FIVOGU-328682 format. One line per 10 residues: their letters; for each residue x, y, z of C-alpha. Coordinates in Angstrom, 3 decimals. Each point is the difference from the previous one (the first is absolute). Example, Ala and Ser with C-alpha at 12.3 -4.5 7.8 and 13.67 -1.06 7.14 Angstrom:
REM FIVOGU-328682
AS	12.300:-4.500:7.800; 1.370:3.440:-0.660
END
This chain:
REM FIVOGU-328682
XXXXXXXXXX	0.000:0.000:0.000; 1.053:3.586:-0.645; -1.278:2.833:2.199; 0.293:3.754:-0.471; 0.342:2.002:3.226; -0.415:3.698:-0.735; 1.326:2.306:2.692; 2.101:-2.934:1.115; 2.868:2.128:1.302; -2.229:1.714:2.549
XXXXXXXXXX	-0.940:-1.114:3.485; -2.767:-2.564:-0.494; 1.041:-0.894:-3.547; 3.558:-0.935:0.982; -1.269:-2.066:2.918; -2.405:-1.778:-2.355; 2.808:-0.732:-2.481; 1.999:-1.417:2.896; -2.987:-2.090:1.084; -0.349:-1.432:-3.515
XXXXXXXXXX	3.675:-0.975:-0.011; -0.624:-2.044:3.157; -3.459:-1.392:-0.719; 0.219:-0.498:-3.781; 3.675:-0.524:-0.837; -0.768:-1.372:-3.470; -1.865:3.143:-1.106; 1.523:2.765:-2.085; -0.413:3.366:1.723; 0.158:3.210:-2.044
XXXXXXXXXX	0.189:3.170:2.105; -0.991:3.172:-1.848; 0.650:3.235:1.858; 0.555:3.678:-0.766; 2.437:0.341:2.922; -1.478:3.128:1.522; 1.192:1.268:3.388; -1.810:-2.896:1.745; 0.895:-2.749:-2.488; 3.575:-1.162:0.377
XXXXXXXXXX	1.962:-2.630:-1.885; 1.821:-0.717:3.279; -3.249:-1.443:1.388; 0.455:-2.898:-2.430; 3.711:-0.598:0.529; -0.489:-3.503:1.408; -2.033:-1.011:-3.080; 2.256:1.331:-2.763; 1.971:-3.237:-0.412; -3.039:-2.259:0.249
XXXXXXXXXX	-0.690:-2.057:-3.151; -3.187:1.191:-1.647; 0.103:3.472:1.533; -0.046:3.007:-2.327; -0.092:3.694:0.837; -1.273:2.471:-2.607; 0.025:3.736:0.640; -3.116:1.661:-1.353; -3.136:2.006:0.685; -3.467:-1.592:0.013
XXXXXXXXXX	-1.293:3.206:-1.612; 2.206:-0.697:-3.071; -1.975:-2.210:-2.427; 3.089:-1.017:-1.994; 1.909:-1.136:3.079; -3.001:-1.929:1.320; -0.564:-1.638:-3.405; 3.513:-1.415:0.213; -0.294:-1.660:3.410; -3.604:-1.155:0.513
XXXXXXXXXX	-0.563:-2.317:-3.009; 1.136:-3.527:0.821; -0.750:0.322:3.696; -2.480:-2.368:1.627; -0.717:2.384:2.876; 0.306:3.730:0.618; -0.163:1.622:3.443; -0.144:3.788:0.010; 1.633:1.567:3.053; 1.238:3.028:-1.942
XXXXXXXXXX	-1.483:3.156:1.496; 0.640:3.249:1.760; -1.058:-0.983:3.500; 0.588:2.661:2.633; -3.134:1.881:1.035; 2.041:2.953:1.251; 1.683:0.491:-3.384; -3.314:-0.223:-1.830; -1.171:3.130:1.809; 2.361:2.161:-2.059
XXXXXXXXXX	0.698:-2.197:-3.059; -3.359:-1.509:-0.922; 0.829:0.042:-3.718; 2.887:-2.407:0.380; -2.294:-2.444:1.800; -2.606:0.157:-2.745; 2.637:-0.550:-2.679; 1.566:-3.071:1.600; -2.845:-1.542:1.950; -2.813:0.497:-2.525
XXXXXXXXXX	1.540:0.550:-3.429; 2.806:-2.485:0.669; -2.548:-2.635:0.980; -1.926:0.757:-3.188; 3.155:-0.616:-2.069; 0.572:-3.329:1.743; -3.600:-1.087:-0.492; 0.096:0.876:-3.688; 3.080:-2.186:-0.387; -1.631:-2.729:2.083
XXXXXXXXXX	-3.081:-0.219:-2.217; 2.253:-0.515:-3.014; 2.277:-2.536:1.694; -0.817:-3.587:-0.963; 0.256:-2.552:2.765; -0.195:2.415:2.948; -1.539:-1.983:2.846; -0.499:2.807:2.509; 0.535:3.719:0.491; 0.105:1.054:3.658
XXXXXXXXXX	-0.643:3.664:0.758; 1.368:0.976:3.418; -2.382:2.466:1.617; -0.368:1.189:3.601; -2.464:0.109:2.885; 0.161:3.786:-0.265; -2.414:-0.068:-2.951; -2.831:-0.645:2.476; 0.690:3.251:1.814; -0.309:0.454:3.738
XXXXXXXXXX	-1.902:-2.804:1.767; -1.799:1.199:3.134; -1.128:-3.458:1.120; 0.055:-3.577:-1.192; 2.239:-1.174:-2.854; -0.015:0.609:-3.745; -1.097:-2.838:-2.259; 0.856:-0.240:-3.671; -3.580:1.038:-0.864; 0.160:3.278:1.905
XXXXXXXXXX	0.036:3.280:-1.954; 3.335:1.672:-0.650; 0.367:3.368:1.707; 3.641:1.104:-0.420; 0.789:3.271:1.774; 3.463:0.942:-1.262; 1.672:0.064:-3.437; 2.000:-3.163:0.667; -2.989:-2.147:0.950; -2.035:1.548:-2.804
XXXXXXXXXX	2.668:-0.952:-2.541; 0.050:-3.563:1.358; -3.799:-0.183:-0.109; 0.097:1.116:-3.627; 2.526:-2.683:-0.910; -1.909:-2.562:2.045; -3.245:0.552:-1.930; 1.785:0.378:-3.323; 1.532:-3.447:0.509; -3.432:-1.453:0.774
XXXXXXXXXX	-1.433:1.616:-3.128; 2.542:-1.827:-2.162; -1.310:-3.285:1.359; -3.650:1.013:-0.450; 0.481:1.491:-3.476; 2.836:-1.940:-1.593; 0.224:-3.174:2.063; 3.532:0.725:1.226; 0.564:-2.393:2.940; 0.280:2.671:2.693
XXXXXXXXXX	-0.223:-0.168:3.764; 0.340:2.980:2.341; 1.494:-0.177:3.477; -0.459:2.618:2.724; 2.572:-0.314:2.752; 0.318:1.788:3.306; 3.158:1.889:1.041; 3.091:-2.109:-0.659; 3.157:0.063:2.089; 3.302:-1.858:-0.046
XXXXXXXXXX	3.501:0.252:-1.515; 0.944:2.178:-2.992; -2.737:2.602:0.528; 1.105:3.499:-1.002; 0.547:2.041:3.173; -2.622:2.642:-0.725; -2.751:-2.403:1.134; -0.951:0.111:3.661; 1.605:-3.163:1.414; 3.444:0.327:-1.651
XXXXXXXXXX	-0.093:3.775:0.501; -0.691:-0.289:3.713; 2.445:-2.888:0.503; 2.874:1.765:-1.744; -0.796:3.332:1.659; -0.058:-1.648:3.406; 3.325:-1.722:-0.646; 1.479:3.461:-0.557; -1.962:1.630:2.869; -1.809:2.234:-2.501
XXXXXXXXXX	-3.570:1.101:0.926; -2.784:-2.155:-1.458; -2.627:2.148:-1.816; -3.371:-1.397:1.104; -3.109:1.308:-1.760; -2.728:1.630:2.084; -1.214:-1.905:3.046; 1.602:-3.255:-1.172; -3.266:-1.928:0.212; -0.276:-0.847:-3.702
XXXXXXXXXX	-0.207:-3.800:-0.303; 1.643:-2.198:-2.611; -0.083:-3.775:-0.517; 3.568:-1.272:-0.325; 0.946:-2.898:-2.281; 3.492:-1.501:-0.028; 1.285:0.042:-3.562; 0.769:-3.743:-0.084; -3.635:-0.780:0.858; -1.083:2.267:-2.860
XXXXXXXXXX	2.327:-1.854:-2.383; -1.420:-3.374:1.068; -3.509:1.257:-0.694; 0.954:1.153:-3.490; 1.728:-3.292:-0.736; -3.143:-1.874:1.006; -2.155:2.216:-2.202; 2.152:-0.777:-3.039; -1.423:-3.517:0.240; -3.343:0.459:1.742
XXXXXXXXXX	-1.131:3.524:-0.880; -3.109:0.248:-2.166; 0.212:2.495:-2.899; -2.324:2.939:0.518; 0.205:-0.254:3.788; 1.466:2.352:2.582; 1.731:-1.240:3.164; 0.693:1.881:3.217; 3.322:-0.851:1.674; 0.187:1.200:3.595
XXXXXXXXXX	2.288:-0.772:2.896; -2.659:0.267:2.702; 2.259:2.315:2.019; -1.822:3.288:0.569; 2.361:2.347:1.827; -0.244:3.741:0.614; 2.930:2.125:-1.149; 0.855:1.054:3.554; 0.026:-3.635:1.144; 2.204:-0.920:-2.956
XXXXXXXXXX	2.379:2.830:0.862; 0.255:-1.105:3.611; 0.667:-3.597:-1.020; 2.849:1.065:-2.275; 1.540:2.173:2.715; -0.349:-2.839:2.502; 1.741:-2.500:-2.286; 2.894:2.428:-0.411; 0.147:1.062:3.638; -0.676:3.625:-0.916
XXXXXXXXXX	-2.024:2.568:2.019; -3.470:1.223:-0.993; 1.355:3.534:0.177; 1.184:-0.627:-3.578; -3.615:0.271:-1.194; -0.662:3.354:-1.703; -3.617:0.834:-0.811; -0.494:1.544:-3.431; -3.082:1.373:-1.732; -2.229:-2.719:-1.425
XXXXXXXXXX	0.127:-0.447:-3.754; -3.025:0.955:-2.130; -2.507:-2.790:-0.629; 1.643:-2.309:2.536; -2.212:-3.105:0.258; -0.766:-0.956:3.580; -0.149:-3.773:-0.283; 0.356:-2.869:-2.466; -1.242:-3.533:0.584; -0.398:-2.931:-2.392
XXXXXXXXXX	-2.303:-3.006:-0.055; 2.119:-2.789:-1.522; -2.600:-2.785:0.022; 0.297:-0.562:-3.763; 3.761:-0.533:0.097; -0.070:-2.048:3.191; -2.469:-2.372:-1.678; 2.832:-0.920:-2.388; 2.172:-1.090:2.927; 2.083:3.118:0.704
XXXXXXXXXX	0.502:1.653:3.354; 2.816:2.250:1.255; 2.753:-1.878:1.818; 2.108:2.802:1.454; -1.326:1.538:3.253; 0.394:3.759:0.038; 2.315:0.025:3.012; 2.301:-2.522:-1.691; -0.080:1.726:-3.392; 0.621:3.454:1.461
XXXXXXXXXX	2.926:-1.268:2.061; 1.516:-1.667:-3.090; -0.503:3.174:-2.032; 1.621:2.207:2.634; 2.956:-2.375:0.179; 0.339:-0.027:-3.810; 0.334:3.785:-0.113; 2.365:-0.053:2.960; 2.190:-2.548:-1.797; -0.203:1.604:-3.455
XXXXXXXXXX	1.047:3.565:0.609; 2.073:-0.095:-3.178; -3.237:-0.520:-1.959; -2.154:2.781:1.471; 2.412:2.706:1.087; 0.985:1.112:-3.536; -3.700:0.173:-0.902; -0.621:2.496:2.785; 3.242:1.951:-0.023; 0.986:0.001:-3.684
XXXXXXXXXX	-3.390:-0.068:-1.736; -1.310:3.374:-1.249; -3.435:-1.632:-0.428; -0.159:-0.932:3.680; 1.375:3.300:1.295; -2.313:2.126:-2.139; -3.065:-2.043:0.921; 0.823:0.146:3.711; 0.602:3.740:-0.134; -3.244:0.719:-1.859
XXXX	-2.179:-2.320:2.021; 1.249:0.234:3.567; 1.885:3.294:0.094; -1.704:2.118:-2.664
END
């Protein structure tokens, strides 16, 4: 089998490529990535010498580049996206171009690709919007409240339309917040861990009571692997960790694991359109035999230790990256 992993040099994509190398060693894995600030070839260093692994630099919004890599693949999993809500607040156009138009380009290539067994569109729980009570099911209306989640909702429904209209074998997955190794340090867990290691104040939004459901990235990868075999075209699957934690509780847990004082917490103004809570009903996926294996306490401890042990990976991203410095200045200091 040959599988195309777009956005495979990013956080979840690189972990999924690594999962495939372990779980399906006889498969050919083609990683296609634009290598933006958050997509790094170094994330794939341990796969470069693996037989059957191929890296191709390219943009999913480039029809010619996509036409060269997708034909001949049995599966395609689209992780490629601009993903940071904070950045979408002042660069919505870039999110529309990659997340919506790029997905359109991929789907057009997919409907012309003979032999494609499945196209997996990676979406997010954020498309449901803020959930005051209960948990979102796949049948619930989409109510995105920021440009990032709106761009993902657009791609999500566009992918479904290619199944309904053209018969492209598409499934959509909506995962909760992922965490684990190789996550760019602008996201909250790696940002707070690396800040705390350096005794730098942790910028906590508002009252800190916003709730997120945390999913360890390896559990997400197992779910996607299962859906390659068991997912039904035209269906959508929620993938949640079942770990609803408020931001202030998360912050305290990180500080506790590192032996750092809570005086490092610095309250900052809440961001516009900040959803209060996300929660997923994963009954459909669990019926296929999947459940998360990594308890949050265990996964968070492992993640903290990974960043502690891999300073050479994250420190240049924070200290030498103009993209990180400019974003941090605009969002937390501007």
